[in-house]
C-alpha positions in Angstrom: 12.9 -20.3 17.7 13.9 -17.4 20.0 11.4 -14.7 20.9 13.2 -12.0 18.9 13.6 -14.2 15.9 9.9 -15.2 16.0 9.0 -11.5 16.0 11.2 -10.7 13.1 9.5 -13.5 11.2 6.1 -11.9 11.9 7.4 -8.6 10.5 8.4 -10.4 7.3 5.0 -12.1 7.0 3.4 -8.7 7.3 5.6 -7.1 4.7 5.0 -10.0 2.3 1.2 -9.7 2.8 1.2 -6.0 1.9 3.5 -6.5 -1.1 1.4 -9.4 -2.4 -1.8 -7.6 -1.8 -0.7 -4.5 -3.7 0.5 -6.6 -6.7 -2.7 -8.5 -6.7 -4.8 -5.3 -6.8 -2.6 -4.0 -9.6 -3.0 -7.2 -11.7 -5.5 -5.3 -13.5 -14.4 -3.7 -6.4 -15.6 -2.1 -3.7 -17.8 1.0 -3.7 -16.0 3.6 -5.7 -16.4 7.4 -6.0 -14.9 7.3 -9.5 -17.5 8.2 -12.1 -17.4 8.3 -15.9 -17.9 11.8 -17.4 -19.4 10.8 -20.7 -18.8 8.2 -23.4 -18.3 10.9 -26.0 -15.5 12.6 -24.1 -13.8 9.2 -23.7 -12.9 9.2 -27.3 -10.3 11.9 -26.7 -8.5 10.0 -24.1 -4.9 9.0 -24.8 -3.6 5.5 -25.6 -3.6 3.1 -22.6 0.0 2.0 -23.0 1.1 5.6 -23.0 -0.8 6.4 -19.9 0.4 3.3 -18.1 4.1 4.0 -19.0 3.9 7.6 -17.8 2.2 6.3 -14.6 5.2 4.0 -14.1 7.6 6.9 -14.8 5.9 9.2 -12.3 5.8 6.5 -9.6 9.5 5.9 -10.1 10.3 9.6 -9.6 8.0 10.1 -6.7 9.5 11.1 -3.4 6.6 10.1 -1.2 3.0 8.9 -1.3 0.1 7.8 0.9 -1.5 4.4 0.1 -4.8 3.4 1.8 -7.4 0.8 1.3 -8.5 -2.8 1.9 -8.4 -6.1 0.0 -8.9 -9.8 0.5 -5.8 -11.8 1.2 -6.2 -15.6 1.5 -9.9 -15.2 2.3 -9.4 -12.5 5.0 -9.9 -8.8 4.8 -6.6 -6.8 5.2 -6.8 -3.1 5.7 -3.6 -1.0 5.1 -2.6 2.6 5.5 1.0 3.3 4.3 2.4 6.8 4.1 6.0 7.9 3.7 9.0 8.6 1.6 10.4 6.3 -1.1 13.6 5.4 0.9 11.7 4.3 3.9 13.3 6.7 6.3 10.1 8.5 7.1 7.2 6.0 7.0 4.1 4.9 8.9 2.4 1.6 8.2 -0.9 0.6 9.8 -2.4 -2.8 9.1 -5.6 -4.4 10.4 -6.0 -8.1 9.9 -9.1 -9.5 11.6 -8.5 -9.0 15.3 -4.9 -7.9 14.9 -3.9 -4.3 14.5 -0.3 -3.2 14.0 1.6 0.0 13.3 5.2 0.2 12.1 6.8 3.7 12.4 10.2 4.7 11.0 11.6 8.1 11.8 14.8 9.6 13.1 16.8 6.5 12.1 14.7 4.2 14.3 11.9 1.8 13.7 9.1 1.1 16.1 6.2 -1.3 16.3 2.9 -0.7 18.0 0.3 -3.5 18.2 -2.8 -4.5 20.1 -3.1 -7.2 22.7 -4.4 -9.7 20.1 -1.3 -9.4 18.0 1.2 -9.7 20.9 -0.7 -12.7 22.4 -0.6 -14.5 19.0 3.0 -13.6 18.1 4.6 -13.5 21.5 2.8 -14.2 24.8 0.1 -13.1 27.1 2.8 -11.5 29.3 4.2 -9.5 26.3 0.6 -8.4 25.4 0.1 -7.1 28.9 3.3 -5.1 28.8 3.3 -3.8 25.2 -0.3 -3.7 24.0 -1.0 -0.3 22.3 2.5 0.9 23.2 5.6 1.4 20.9 8.5 -1.0 21.0 11.8 -0.2 19.3 12.8 -2.7 16.7 16.5 -3.7 17.0 18.7 -2.4 14.3 19.6 -5.9 13.1 16.0 -6.3 12.0 16.1 -3.3 9.6 16.7 -5.4 6.4 13.3 -7.2 7.1 11.6 -3.8 6.8 12.6 -3.3 3.1 9.3 -4.6 1.8 7.4 -1.9 3.7 9.2 0.9 2.0 6.9 3.1 -0.2 9.4 2.7 -3.0 9.3 -1.1 -2.8 5.5 -1.1 -2.7 5.2 1.2 -5.7 7.8 -0.8 -7.7 5.9 -4.0 -6.9 2.6 -2.5 -7.9 3.8 -1.3 -11.3 6.5 -3.9 -11.9 5.2 -5.3 -15.2 5.1 -3.5 -18.5 2.1 -3.9 -20.8 2.4 -6.8 -23.3 1.4 -6.5 -26.9 -1.9 -8.3 -26.2 -2.7 -6.0 -23.3 -2.0 -2.9 -25.4 -4.6 -4.2 -28.0 -7.2 -5.2 -25.4 -7.3 -2.1 -23.2 -9.2 1.1 -23.4 -9.0 4.5 -21.6 -12.0 6.6 -20.5 -12.1 10.0 -18.9 -13.5 10.0 -15.4 -13.0 11.5 -11.9 -11.7 10.2 -8.6 -12.8 12.2 -5.6 -13.2 15.2 -7.9 -9.8 14.8 -9.6 -9.9 14.5 -13.4 -8.6 11.0 -14.2 -8.1 8.3 -16.9 -9.6 4.9 -16.3 -7.8 1.9 -17.9 -9.9 -1.2 -18.3 -10.0 -4.3 -20.5 -11.9 -4.1 -23.8 -12.4 -7.8 -24.0 -13.4 -10.3 -21.3 -12.9 -7.8 -18.5 -12.5 -9.3 -15.1 -13.4 -6.0 -13.3 -9.8 -4.8 -12.9 -9.5 -1.0 -13.0 -6.6 1.4 -12.8 -7.1 5.2 -12.4 -4.4 7.8 -13.3 -4.5 11.5 -13.0 -5.3 13.4 -16.2 -2.9 16.3 -15.5 -0.1 15.2 -17.7 1.7 13.3 -14.9 -0.5 10.2 -14.9 0.0 9.7 -11.2 -1.7 6.5 -9.9 -4.9 7.5 -8.1 -6.6 4.2 -7.5 -6.4 0.5 -8.3 -9.4 -1.8 -8.0 -8.8 -5.6 -8.1 -11.0 -8.1 -9.9 -14.4 -9.3 -8.6 -14.5 -6.8 -5.8 -11.5 -8.2 -3.9 -10.2 -4.8 -2.9 -9.1 -1.3 -3.8 -6.3 1.1 -2.8 -6.2 4.9 -3.1 -2.9 6.7 -3.8 -2.8 10.3 -2.5 -0.3 12.9 -1.2 2.2 12.4 -4.0 5.4 14.2 -3.0 3.5 15.7 0.0 3.8 13.3 2.9 4.9 15.2 5.9 7.6 14.2 8.5 6.7 11.6 11.1 7.1 12.3 14.8 8.8 9.8 17.1 6.7 8.2 19.8 6.3 10.1 23.1 8.6 8.8 25.8 5.7 7.6 27.9 4.4 5.5 25.0 7.7 3.5 24.7 8.2 0.2 26.4 11.0 -2.5 26.2 10.2 -6.2 25.9 12.5 -8.7 27.5 14.6 -10.6 25.0 14.1 -8.0 22.2 
């Protein structure tokens, strides 16, 4: 396998890990700032299916969002920080996986990768690590299709891909709560709950605020809806070129 092809494969693996992790969390827990207001006020909360459907609609119409959190993927903790527009033209993805740390930045029609020495040593060579560690490397235009899974739009669609089944509609409840001071609805199972939780804003838009996966496997917060600012390209002195890429 050529150096460039091996690197593109690692991008795909990263994209798949993020997408799978998001969908696993959403299959609805770490320490949470979400707190129930009261059991009496919960009785006035809307139907779970209605909240979930509006949440899907809001996500589909969103122009940008910031997704941040951590979850367990194949027994290993994966931390992610993704911010950008739905189309993937203005996006920053930061992932920490054990000793590896990687950033993928898309702005101005170009995509860059920045990673630590551990990542380059594992996925390329010690020589590449010495040259590119903690610097930005431009990803060739031919690799652009492999970045599709890192688009905010793709991640949101993956997270909220499935509609509620009839059984889920019958076995879910909605409570009023707060997430970081924002009024929210909490959707959980009524029967045999496995700990999955989905939080949506209680402002009439039902924007996804947080998802918590079963058995404390991870959580992700969703902020800056339609408010993610433009990304800046890397400074010239932070750009390097790797031979064979």
